[in-house]
C-alpha positions as CSV (number, residue, x, y, z in Angstrom):
1,M,11.4,-28.8,-78.8
2,H,13.8,-25.6,-78.3
3,D,16.6,-24.4,-76.4
4,R,16.3,-21.0,-74.8
5,S,18.8,-19.1,-72.8
6,V,17.6,-18.2,-69.5
7,L,19.2,-16.4,-65.7
8,A,17.8,-18.0,-63.0
9,P,17.2,-16.2,-60.2
10,D,19.5,-15.2,-57.5
11,C,22.3,-16.4,-60.6
12,D,25.5,-15.2,-62.1
13,C,25.8,-18.2,-64.6
14,E,23.1,-18.8,-67.5
15,I,21.9,-22.2,-68.3
16,A,20.2,-23.7,-70.8
17,L,16.6,-24.8,-69.8
18,R,14.5,-27.0,-72.2
19,L,11.2,-25.8,-72.4
20,D,7.9,-27.8,-73.7
21,I,5.5,-25.8,-75.8
22,G,3.7,-27.9,-78.0
23,G,6.5,-29.8,-79.4
24,S,8.1,-33.5,-79.5
25,K,8.8,-35.1,-76.7
26,H,13.0,-35.1,-75.7
27,E,14.8,-37.7,-73.6
28,A,15.6,-35.2,-70.8
29,D,11.8,-34.2,-70.6
30,A,10.7,-38.5,-70.7
31,L,13.4,-38.4,-67.5
32,S,12.3,-35.6,-65.7
33,Q,8.3,-36.9,-66.6
34,Y,9.6,-40.4,-65.7
35,Y,11.7,-40.5,-62.7
36,L,11.1,-36.5,-61.4
37,T,7.4,-37.0,-61.1
38,R,7.7,-39.8,-59.0
39,L,11.0,-38.3,-56.6
40,L,9.0,-34.7,-56.2
41,R,5.7,-36.3,-55.1
42,K,7.0,-38.2,-53.5
43,S,8.9,-35.5,-51.2
44,F,6.4,-32.9,-51.6
45,A,3.6,-35.6,-50.9
46,D,2.2,-33.1,-48.9
47,D,1.3,-30.2,-51.6
48,P,2.2,-32.5,-54.7
49,E,1.8,-29.6,-57.1
50,S,2.7,-26.5,-54.9
51,G,4.8,-24.3,-56.7
52,E,8.0,-26.2,-54.4
53,F,7.6,-29.3,-56.5
54,H,6.9,-27.5,-60.1
55,S,10.2,-25.4,-59.2
56,A,11.9,-28.7,-58.4
57,R,10.8,-30.5,-61.1
58,R,12.7,-27.6,-63.5
59,I,15.6,-27.3,-61.3
60,F,16.1,-31.4,-62.5
61,A,15.1,-30.9,-65.9
62,V,18.4,-28.2,-66.1
63,A,20.8,-30.4,-64.9
64,A,19.7,-33.0,-66.9
65,S,20.2,-30.3,-70.1
66,H,24.0,-30.3,-68.8
67,V,24.3,-34.1,-69.6
68,P,26.0,-35.1,-73.0
69,M,23.0,-37.7,-74.7
70,M,22.6,-41.3,-73.6
71,D,19.9,-43.4,-73.9
72,V,18.0,-43.3,-71.5
73,Y,14.7,-44.6,-72.7
74,T,13.0,-47.2,-74.9
75,P,10.5,-46.4,-76.6
76,H,7.6,-48.6,-75.3
77,N,7.7,-48.7,-71.2
78,H,9.7,-45.5,-71.1
79,Q,11.8,-47.5,-68.5
80,P,15.2,-46.2,-68.0
81,G,18.4,-48.6,-68.5
82,I,21.7,-48.4,-66.9
83,R,23.1,-45.7,-68.7
84,G,20.3,-43.8,-68.1
85,T,20.1,-44.1,-64.1
86,L,23.5,-42.6,-64.5
87,R,22.8,-39.8,-66.1
88,F,20.2,-39.9,-63.9
89,L,22.6,-40.1,-61.0
90,C,24.6,-37.1,-62.8
91,C,21.6,-34.5,-62.7
92,I,20.7,-34.7,-59.4
93,A,24.9,-34.2,-58.5
94,L,24.6,-31.3,-61.2
95,V,21.6,-29.5,-58.9
96,F,23.2,-30.4,-55.3
97,M,26.5,-29.1,-56.8
98,Q,25.8,-26.0,-58.7
99,P,24.8,-23.2,-56.0
100,C,23.8,-20.9,-59.1
101,V,20.4,-22.6,-59.3
102,H,17.7,-22.7,-56.5
103,A,14.3,-23.5,-56.2
104,Q,11.4,-20.6,-56.1
105,T,8.1,-21.1,-55.4
106,G,6.0,-20.2,-58.1
107,P,7.0,-20.5,-62.1
108,V,10.1,-19.9,-63.6
109,S,10.1,-16.4,-65.2
110,Y,12.0,-15.3,-68.1
111,H,12.5,-11.8,-69.6
112,I,12.6,-11.2,-72.3
113,P,16.1,-10.9,-74.7
114,S,17.2,-8.8,-77.4
115,K,16.6,-11.7,-80.4
116,A,13.5,-14.0,-79.5
117,S,13.2,-17.7,-78.8
118,E,11.4,-19.8,-80.8
119,G,10.5,-21.6,-77.9
120,F,7.0,-19.3,-77.7
121,T,6.8,-19.1,-81.1
122,D,3.6,-21.3,-81.4
123,A,2.6,-20.4,-77.4
124,T,-0.3,-18.2,-76.5
125,I,-1.0,-15.3,-73.5
126,G,-1.8,-16.0,-71.4
127,D,-3.2,-13.8,-68.0
128,I,-1.1,-10.5,-67.7
129,T,-0.3,-8.9,-64.6
130,L,0.6,-5.7,-63.9
131,N,3.1,-4.4,-60.6
132,I,3.5,-1.1,-61.0
133,G,6.1,-0.2,-57.8
134,G,6.2,3.4,-56.0
135,I,9.0,5.8,-56.2
136,F,11.4,3.8,-53.8
137,D,11.3,-0.4,-52.7
138,L,10.8,-0.7,-49.6
139,E,11.4,-4.6,-49.9
140,N,15.7,-3.0,-50.0
141,P,16.7,-2.0,-46.4
142,E,18.2,0.5,-48.3
143,E,15.8,2.3,-49.3
144,D,13.1,1.1,-46.1
145,K,13.4,4.0,-44.3
146,L,10.6,6.5,-43.2
147,F,11.4,9.1,-45.7
148,Y,11.2,6.9,-48.6
149,Q,8.3,5.4,-46.9
150,L,6.5,8.3,-46.7
151,V,7.0,9.3,-50.6
152,N,5.8,6.6,-51.4
153,K,2.8,7.1,-49.5
154,L,2.4,10.8,-51.0
155,H,2.8,10.0,-54.3
156,M,-0.2,8.6,-56.2
157,N,0.6,5.7,-58.6
158,T,-0.1,5.2,-62.1
159,R,-3.8,3.7,-62.6
160,P,-3.0,0.3,-64.0
161,H,-5.4,0.8,-67.5
162,V,-3.0,3.8,-67.8
163,I,-0.2,0.9,-68.6
164,Q,-2.3,-1.7,-69.4
165,Q,-3.2,0.7,-72.7
166,Q,0.8,1.2,-73.6
167,L,1.1,-2.2,-74.2
168,L,1.2,-3.4,-77.0
169,F,-0.3,-7.6,-76.3
170,A,-3.2,-8.8,-75.2
171,T,-4.5,-11.8,-73.5
172,G,-4.9,-14.3,-76.6
173,D,-2.6,-13.1,-78.6
174,R,-0.2,-15.4,-79.9
175,F,3.1,-14.5,-78.3
176,S,5.5,-11.9,-79.6
177,A,8.7,-11.5,-78.1
178,Q,9.0,-8.1,-80.9
179,A,5.3,-7.1,-79.3
180,L,7.0,-7.4,-75.5
181,Q,10.3,-5.6,-76.0
182,E,8.8,-2.7,-77.9
183,S,6.0,-2.5,-75.0
184,E,9.0,-2.4,-72.8
185,R,10.5,0.6,-74.7
186,L,7.3,2.2,-74.6
187,L,7.1,2.8,-71.1
188,R,10.7,3.6,-70.8
189,K,9.1,6.8,-73.3
190,N,6.9,8.2,-70.3
191,R,8.7,10.9,-67.6
192,Y,6.6,9.0,-65.3
193,I,8.0,6.1,-65.6
194,Q,11.3,5.0,-63.9
195,E,12.2,1.2,-65.1
196,A,10.1,-1.0,-66.7
197,E,10.8,-4.7,-67.3
198,I,8.1,-7.4,-69.0
199,E,8.6,-11.1,-68.2
200,A,7.5,-13.9,-69.7
201,F,6.4,-17.1,-67.2
202,P,5.5,-20.0,-69.6
203,R,2.9,-23.0,-68.5
204,T,2.8,-26.5,-69.1
205,D,-0.3,-26.2,-72.1
206,G,1.5,-24.3,-74.4
207,V,0.7,-20.8,-73.0
208,V,2.6,-17.7,-71.7
209,D,1.2,-15.6,-68.7
210,I,3.4,-12.0,-68.6
211,N,4.3,-10.4,-65.6
212,V,3.9,-6.1,-66.2
213,N,7.0,-4.5,-63.8
214,T,6.8,-0.9,-63.3
215,N,8.3,1.6,-61.1
216,D,7.5,5.5,-61.1
217,T,9.3,9.0,-60.8
218,W,7.8,11.8,-58.1
219,T,6.2,13.9,-61.1
220,L,4.6,16.7,-59.0
221,V,7.6,19.2,-59.3
222,P,7.4,22.9,-57.2
223,K,9.9,24.3,-60.0
224,L,12.1,26.7,-59.3
225,T,14.9,26.4,-62.6
226,F,18.4,27.9,-62.7
227,S,20.3,27.8,-65.6
228,H,23.8,29.1,-66.7
229,K,25.4,29.0,-69.7
230,G,27.0,30.9,-72.8
231,G,27.2,33.7,-69.4
232,K,24.1,33.9,-69.0
233,S,20.9,32.7,-66.9
234,T,17.8,31.7,-66.9
235,S,15.4,31.0,-64.2
236,G,11.9,30.2,-64.2
237,I,9.3,29.3,-61.0
238,G,5.8,27.6,-61.6
239,A,4.7,23.6,-61.0
240,R,5.3,20.7,-63.5
241,E,2.4,17.5,-62.8
242,M,3.4,15.1,-65.6
243,N,1.6,12.0,-64.6
244,L,-1.9,14.1,-62.8
245,F,-3.9,11.3,-60.7
246,G,-2.3,8.5,-61.8
247,R,-2.8,9.1,-66.0
248,G,-0.7,10.2,-66.9
249,I,-1.8,13.6,-68.2
250,G,1.1,16.7,-68.0
251,I,0.4,20.2,-66.8
252,E,2.5,22.8,-66.3
253,A,2.0,26.4,-65.2
254,L,5.5,28.4,-65.0
255,Y,6.7,32.0,-65.5
256,R,10.0,31.4,-67.0
257,S,12.8,34.5,-67.8
258,D,15.3,34.2,-70.1
259,I,17.8,35.4,-72.5
260,D,15.4,36.1,-75.3
261,R,12.2,36.5,-73.7
262,D,10.1,36.6,-69.9
263,S,7.1,34.0,-70.5
264,K,4.0,32.9,-69.0
265,V,3.7,28.8,-69.8
266,L,0.6,26.5,-69.6
267,K,1.1,23.2,-70.8
268,I,-0.9,20.3,-71.2
269,V,0.5,17.3,-72.4
270,D,-2.3,13.8,-72.5
271,H,-0.6,11.7,-74.9
272,H,-3.8,8.8,-74.1
273,V,-6.5,10.6,-74.6
274,G,-9.8,8.7,-73.3
275,N,-7.4,5.2,-72.5
276,S,-6.4,6.0,-76.6
277,W,-3.6,6.3,-78.6
278,Y,-4.4,9.7,-79.4
279,R,-2.8,12.6,-78.3
280,F,-3.4,16.0,-77.1
281,R,-0.5,18.8,-76.9
282,S,-1.1,22.3,-76.5
283,I,1.0,25.7,-75.3
284,F,-0.1,29.2,-74.5
285,E,2.3,31.8,-73.6
286,D,2.8,35.2,-73.0
287,N,5.3,36.3,-73.1
288,S,6.6,40.2,-72.9
289,D,7.3,40.0,-77.1
290,G,3.9,38.5,-78.2
291,Y,2.3,35.3,-77.8
292,T,2.4,31.6,-78.6
293,R,-0.8,29.5,-79.1
294,Q,0.0,25.4,-80.1
295,V,-2.5,22.7,-80.2
296,E,-1.8,19.7,-81.8
297,F,-4.4,16.5,-82.1
298,G,-3.7,13.2,-83.2
299,K,-2.5,9.2,-83.5
300,P,0.8,9.1,-85.0
301,F,2.7,6.3,-85.8
302,Y,2.4,5.4,-82.0
303,S,4.6,1.2,-82.7
304,L,6.8,-0.1,-85.7
305,N,3.0,-2.3,-86.1
306,S,1.0,1.0,-85.9
307,T,-1.1,0.8,-89.7
308,S,-2.5,4.4,-89.8
309,M,-2.1,7.8,-88.6
310,H,-3.7,10.9,-88.7
311,G,-3.3,14.1,-86.8
312,I,-4.2,17.7,-87.0
313,S,-1.8,21.1,-85.9
314,V,-1.9,24.8,-85.6
315,S,-0.1,27.4,-84.1
316,D,0.2,30.9,-84.0
317,S,3.0,32.8,-83.0
318,R,3.9,36.4,-82.0
319,R,8.0,37.3,-80.9
320,I,11.2,39.9,-81.4
321,D,14.0,38.1,-83.3
322,S,17.5,39.1,-82.4
323,I,20.4,38.8,-84.6
324,Y,23.8,38.3,-82.6
325,E,27.3,38.6,-82.7
326,R,30.4,38.2,-80.4
327,G,27.4,36.7,-77.9
328,E,25.7,40.6,-78.0
329,I,22.3,41.5,-79.6
330,A,23.5,43.8,-82.6
331,A,19.9,43.6,-84.6
332,Q,16.0,42.9,-83.7
333,Y,13.0,43.4,-86.3
334,D,9.3,41.9,-85.8
335,H,8.5,38.0,-86.6
336,L,4.9,36.8,-87.2
337,A,4.4,33.0,-87.5
338,R,0.9,30.8,-88.7
339,N,1.9,27.3,-89.5
340,Y,-1.6,24.7,-90.0
341,E,-1.5,21.2,-91.0
342,I,-3.5,18.3,-91.4
343,H,-2.3,15.1,-92.6
344,T,-2.7,11.6,-92.5
345,G,-0.8,8.1,-93.0
346,W,-0.4,4.2,-94.1
347,S,1.8,1.0,-92.9
348,G,1.6,-2.2,-94.0
349,G,3.1,-3.0,-90.2
350,L,6.7,-4.6,-89.8
351,S,7.6,-7.0,-92.1
352,D,11.0,-9.0,-92.1
353,G,12.2,-6.3,-89.8
354,W,11.1,-2.9,-90.8
355,S,8.0,-1.1,-90.8
356,R,7.8,1.6,-94.0
357,R,5.2,4.4,-93.6
358,I,3.3,6.3,-96.5
359,T,2.0,10.3,-95.5
360,L,0.0,12.6,-97.2
361,G,-1.4,16.2,-95.7
362,L,-1.9,19.5,-96.7
363,A,0.4,22.2,-95.3
364,Y,0.4,25.9,-93.9
365,D,3.5,28.6,-93.1
366,E,3.2,32.1,-93.3
367,R,6.1,34.3,-91.9
368,R,6.0,38.8,-92.0
369,F,8.9,40.4,-91.2
370,S,8.7,44.3,-89.6
371,A,11.2,46.2,-88.5
372,L,10.7,48.0,-84.8
373,E,11.8,51.5,-84.6
374,S,13.5,51.3,-81.4
375,A,15.5,48.2,-82.2
376,P,19.1,48.1,-81.4
377,G,22.2,48.1,-83.7
378,P,23.0,49.4,-87.6
379,S,19.9,48.9,-89.9
380,I,19.9,45.7,-91.6
381,P,18.0,43.7,-94.3
382,L,14.2,42.2,-93.4
383,P,13.9,38.4,-93.6
384,A,11.4,38.7,-96.6
385,D,8.3,37.3,-95.8
386,R,6.9,34.2,-97.6
387,K,3.4,32.4,-97.4
388,L,3.0,28.8,-98.9
389,L,0.0,26.2,-98.7
390,Y,1.2,22.6,-100.3
391,P,-0.1,19.5,-100.3
392,F,2.9,17.0,-99.7
393,I,3.7,13.2,-99.8
394,G,6.2,11.5,-97.3
395,Y,7.5,8.4,-96.5
396,E,9.6,6.6,-93.4
397,L,11.3,3.9,-93.4
398,V,12.5,2.2,-89.9
399,Q,14.3,-0.9,-88.8
400,D,13.7,-2.8,-85.6
401,K,16.7,-3.3,-84.5
402,F,17.3,-2.1,-80.6
403,E,19.1,-3.0,-77.6
404,E,19.5,-2.6,-73.6
405,A,22.4,-0.8,-72.5
406,K,23.7,1.2,-69.2
407,N,26.1,4.1,-68.6
408,F,26.1,5.3,-71.9
409,D,24.1,8.7,-72.0
410,Q,22.1,7.9,-69.0
411,I,23.6,7.4,-65.4
412,G,22.7,3.8,-63.9
413,R,19.2,4.0,-65.9
414,T,17.7,1.4,-69.2
415,E,18.4,2.7,-72.2
416,D,16.5,1.6,-75.2
417,R,19.2,2.7,-77.9
418,F,18.4,2.3,-82.1
419,L,20.9,0.5,-84.0
420,G,19.3,0.1,-86.7
421,T,18.6,1.9,-90.0
422,S,16.3,4.7,-90.2
423,F,15.1,6.6,-93.1
424,N,12.4,10.0,-93.8
425,S,11.4,12.0,-96.1
426,R,9.1,15.2,-97.5
427,L,8.6,16.8,-101.0
428,G,5.4,19.3,-100.9
429,L,4.4,21.5,-103.9
430,A,3.3,25.1,-103.2
431,G,1.8,26.8,-106.1
432,A,1.7,30.8,-106.9
433,G,-1.7,31.8,-106.9
434,M,-3.2,28.5,-104.8
435,G,-2.8,30.1,-101.4
436,S,0.9,31.0,-102.2
437,D,2.4,34.4,-102.6
438,R,5.1,32.0,-104.9
439,G,6.0,28.1,-106.6
440,A,8.2,26.3,-104.5
441,V,9.7,22.9,-104.2
442,L,10.3,22.1,-100.2
443,L,12.4,18.7,-99.6
444,D,12.9,17.4,-96.1
445,A,15.1,14.1,-95.8
446,G,17.0,12.4,-93.2
447,A,18.7,9.0,-92.4
448,R,20.3,7.1,-89.0
449,T,22.5,4.6,-88.8
450,S,24.8,2.6,-86.4
451,I,27.6,0.9,-86.7
452,T,29.2,-1.8,-84.2
453,Y,33.0,-2.8,-83.5
454,G,32.8,-5.8,-80.9
455,Q,31.1,-6.0,-77.7
456,K,32.8,-2.6,-76.9
457,S,32.4,0.4,-79.8
458,L,29.0,1.8,-81.3
459,L,29.1,4.3,-84.2
460,A,26.1,6.4,-84.7
461,L,25.6,8.6,-88.1
462,S,22.6,10.8,-88.5
463,T,22.2,13.2,-91.4
464,D,19.4,15.6,-92.3
465,F,18.4,17.8,-95.7
466,N,16.3,20.6,-96.3
467,T,15.9,23.0,-99.4
468,R,13.3,25.5,-100.0
469,Y,13.9,25.5,-104.5
470,E,12.0,28.8,-105.9
471,G,12.9,31.2,-108.9
472,D,15.2,29.0,-110.5
473,E,17.7,28.5,-107.2
474,F,17.7,26.4,-104.1
475,R,16.7,28.8,-100.8
476,N,17.6,28.0,-97.2
477,L,19.5,24.6,-98.0
478,A,20.8,22.9,-95.1
479,L,22.8,19.2,-94.9
480,A,23.6,18.3,-91.3
481,V,26.0,15.2,-90.5
482,D,26.6,14.1,-87.0
483,A,28.6,11.1,-85.8
484,K,28.9,9.7,-82.3
485,F,31.5,7.6,-81.5
486,Y,30.7,5.7,-78.0
487,K,33.9,3.2,-76.6
488,R,33.7,1.5,-73.2
489,Q,36.1,1.1,-71.6
490,S,35.3,-0.7,-68.5
491,E,31.9,-0.4,-66.7
492,N,31.9,2.6,-65.3
493,R,34.0,4.9,-68.1
494,L,33.3,5.5,-71.6
495,L,34.7,7.6,-74.1
496,Y,32.3,9.7,-75.9
497,A,33.6,11.7,-79.2
498,R,31.2,14.0,-81.3
499,L,31.5,15.9,-84.6
500,N,28.9,17.7,-85.7
501,A,28.8,19.4,-88.9
502,T,26.1,21.7,-91.1
503,Y,26.6,23.3,-94.7
504,G,23.9,26.3,-95.6
505,R,23.4,28.2,-98.1
506,N,21.2,30.6,-99.3
507,L,19.7,30.6,-95.6
508,D,16.6,32.5,-94.6
509,L,17.9,35.5,-92.8
510,E,16.1,34.4,-89.1
511,Q,17.8,31.0,-89.4
512,P,21.7,32.0,-89.2
513,L,23.8,28.8,-87.5
514,Y,25.3,29.4,-84.2
515,L,27.8,28.6,-82.3
516,G,29.0,29.5,-78.4
517,G,27.9,27.8,-75.2
518,D,24.4,27.3,-75.3
519,N,25.0,24.6,-78.3
520,G,28.3,22.9,-77.8
521,L,31.1,25.3,-77.2
522,R,31.1,25.8,-73.5
523,G,34.4,27.9,-73.1
524,Y,32.5,30.8,-74.8
525,P,29.1,33.1,-74.6
526,L,26.2,31.7,-76.2
527,R,25.4,33.1,-79.6
528,Y,29.1,33.8,-79.8
529,Q,30.2,33.0,-83.8
530,V,27.0,33.4,-86.6
531,G,27.4,32.3,-90.5
532,D,26.1,29.4,-92.6
533,R,28.8,27.1,-92.6
534,R,29.7,25.2,-88.9
535,A,31.5,22.3,-87.6
536,L,32.1,21.6,-83.4
537,L,34.0,18.4,-81.8
538,T,33.4,17.7,-78.8
539,I,36.2,14.8,-77.0
540,E,34.7,13.7,-73.6
541,Q,35.9,11.4,-71.1
542,R,32.9,9.2,-69.3
543,Y,33.0,8.8,-65.8
544,Y,30.0,6.3,-63.9
545,T,30.6,6.2,-60.4
546,D,28.5,3.4,-58.2
547,W,27.9,6.6,-55.0
548,Y,24.2,7.4,-54.8
549,P,23.6,10.2,-52.6
550,L,20.7,9.6,-50.7
551,R,18.7,7.1,-52.9
552,L,18.5,9.9,-55.0
553,F,21.2,10.7,-57.6
554,R,23.8,8.6,-59.0
555,V,26.8,10.2,-59.4
556,G,28.8,10.9,-62.8
557,A,32.2,13.3,-63.9
558,A,33.1,14.2,-67.1
559,V,36.1,15.5,-68.4
560,F,35.6,17.5,-71.9
561,F,37.2,19.4,-74.7
562,D,35.5,20.9,-77.2
563,A,37.1,23.0,-81.1
564,G,34.4,25.0,-83.8
565,Q,34.5,27.1,-86.0
566,T,31.8,28.8,-88.4
567,W,32.6,29.8,-91.7
568,G,30.6,32.4,-94.2
569,D,28.6,35.5,-93.4
570,G,26.4,36.3,-90.5
571,P,23.1,38.3,-91.0
572,L,25.2,41.2,-90.7
573,G,27.8,40.7,-92.9
574,T,30.5,39.9,-90.1
575,G,33.3,36.8,-90.8
576,S,34.2,34.3,-88.7
577,D,36.6,34.4,-85.3
578,G,38.3,31.7,-86.4
579,L,39.1,28.3,-84.5
580,L,38.4,28.2,-81.2
581,R,38.3,26.0,-78.1
582,D,37.9,24.9,-74.7
583,V,38.8,22.5,-72.0
584,G,37.0,21.5,-68.5
585,A,36.0,19.5,-66.4
586,G,31.6,19.1,-65.0
587,L,29.9,16.5,-62.6
588,R,26.5,15.0,-63.6
589,L,23.8,14.4,-61.4
590,G,21.6,11.5,-62.5
591,Q,17.5,11.9,-61.7
592,T,16.7,8.6,-61.1
593,R,13.9,9.4,-59.1
594,S,11.9,12.8,-61.0
595,G,10.7,12.9,-63.5
596,L,12.0,16.4,-64.3
597,G,14.8,15.8,-66.1
598,R,17.0,13.0,-66.1
599,V,20.8,14.8,-65.8
600,I,22.1,16.8,-64.0
601,H,25.2,19.6,-65.5
602,I,27.4,21.3,-63.4
603,D,30.6,22.7,-65.9
604,V,33.8,24.3,-65.4
605,A,35.0,25.6,-69.4
606,Y,38.4,27.2,-69.6
607,P,38.5,28.9,-73.9
608,L,41.6,28.1,-74.7
609,D,41.4,31.1,-77.9
610,A,40.2,33.7,-75.9
611,K,39.2,37.0,-76.7
612,D,39.7,40.0,-74.5
613,N,36.3,40.2,-74.0
614,I,35.6,36.8,-72.5
615,S,35.9,35.4,-69.5
616,S,38.8,33.1,-68.6
617,V,36.5,30.9,-67.2
618,Q,32.3,30.2,-68.3
619,F,29.9,28.2,-65.7
620,L,27.3,26.2,-66.6
621,V,24.7,25.0,-65.1
622,E,21.7,23.0,-67.3
623,L,19.4,20.6,-66.7
624,K,19.6,17.8,-69.9
625,Q,17.7,14.7,-71.6
626,S,21.3,13.1,-71.4
627,F,25.4,12.6,-70.2
């Protein structure tokens, strides 16, 4: 017999329910077997096998678990003594005294918590039921309105095979709480899924039935986009479907105009080609300054228990790159880039809470740069051409440690927060005369971890490092450190702080470090400062309201302070303006029904260290994936 913590339906308190799945008999089970069965079968004489009968029987078993152990039965005839009878009467009293415990038709269900219960260890998975909901819950009186009914009718729900294919378990498998939890996370990653929950329904024969409950988002979006940040605007018009015919396929046709170029874009994405774990992604852009063609196909490590991966990617682009000073274009050059890669990998799956992965592959990276005849600004040295063909080996380590939360980086949505540790690295070796124009050692590495302080504070740390060792020196060396701190103050208030710093050395000229309104310094023009080192501090007081206008947007707000600076010389040899600070406030609109984007940001920022050429107020409107 195993104890399991369960929240009863329509109940605000937590009760301990004892489940019997192939274990030894406990006194409470014997009591329910003897007394409760006899009593309840009389009460449900018309249908002794009904769902109400089994639910009531469970309720009495729950109540029995609240009473201290007594001498309940004799092992020979299971006839209760006086103390057992008293315990039974106490059980009945407890049932009627606890309004939180209700009988329900059908079996009791349990949402799988973050820690697996031993009570299901020896169970097998039985029936799997998919409950695919629409965009609005018409059983909710606030959403059972004509408009919401019409939206649900116009929307094509995700097809069952698309949901089922993403489940990491099947009928007949040994029950695994980890597989159910990770399946939930995989489902919630999809832009066309609003929420996902998986429930377990234990039976008396050592079998657990599973219910998979999902709700869709609206995925066919005519794209009339506009964003304004750093004093510059971006707009676009087109259409995007993220769940074509309910099959999980994304397609987008868009005309976009931003600060760098005008683009005609066609994207096609399918994360489950032919109802499998193979992924296909293609991007074709016809730009005012060139073109982009990208195609990717392969099978990734789609879960922590995945044992293999392989894939291929091809990218070919040509564009005009700009160098910015004080938010304005100072110089330009032509940039041709070709990248090809083929890779494969192996893993032993999840073991002792960790997944370890090894990858091997071959990569080709070519960059060509040329001057423009009519380029603005002064003549500058061009970035150096390079061509590298190299094999590589990679290693990845991921801990299985997640939690579900709300009102952190989203508003009113379930967030899957990584609380564990991960590490990844990749080492490549290019040889001169072997398809490369030089000898080089290429290294990329990264690590992440989280530290919790009690129940209300979390510190998330990450670091990334990449460099290229050639000619007896490190080239394009960049070390980035990122720290995010969350302090829960109440259900609707959270203090957020972030410190991000990057150290660069011998950076390639086409990869300077910018700081401005487009990457966190909200009171200043975009790409305002440039250098080879950068630091940015952000402090936000976040507010999450219960206001839900039209059942379409959840509303939040933020008051913020930013401070940042770059150091070192940029490509043009100019220095930094020193520390820049700003303050501001903004509105956050969480899009719970649309798959297009998670949070709309509407901010007003005031620079505290503005020069004469900077506006005293910056307005920012953009669509982001987080608060």
